[in-house]
C-alpha positions, 0 to 999 in steps of 0.5 A: 042601367044608365042611358046617355042623353045628349042635349040638343042645342038650337042656334038661330043662324042668320042665313044669307039669301042667294042671288036667286032668292033675292031676284025671285022676290023682287021679280014680281012687283018690287024691282024698281017699284015698291019698297021692301023691308031688308033684314041684314046679318050685321045691321038693323033692318031698313026699308028701301027700293032695289033699283035696276041700272045699266050694270044690274046684270053684272052686279046681280051675277056677283050678288050685289044690289043697288038699294035706295033707302026709303028716305030718298025714294021720292027724290030718286023717282023724280030724278033717277039719280043713282048716286042716291043708291048704295051697293050692298052684298047680298050675302049680308041680306037675311030676309026680304018682306013687303014694307009696311 
């Protein structure tokens, strides 16, 4: 008697983070404070700081985030110049972790 055996194929999928997941990670000690390593679906991971601006609530409600890259953090902290930040769609973010 022959048995039909199915093959199980495992795919690693980069799942996007939700607004709530991103906010919960940032809330404790990262928002406007410490750099984080940000992994994306379609680009190399980068380190940066998520900043809170006057439109933070509106952007967050749409899962958009202002991020200042690591190379500009010191200048941003001195000047608070939001033009140093870029807006990213949270659906492109797959993982956040403390920057080393």
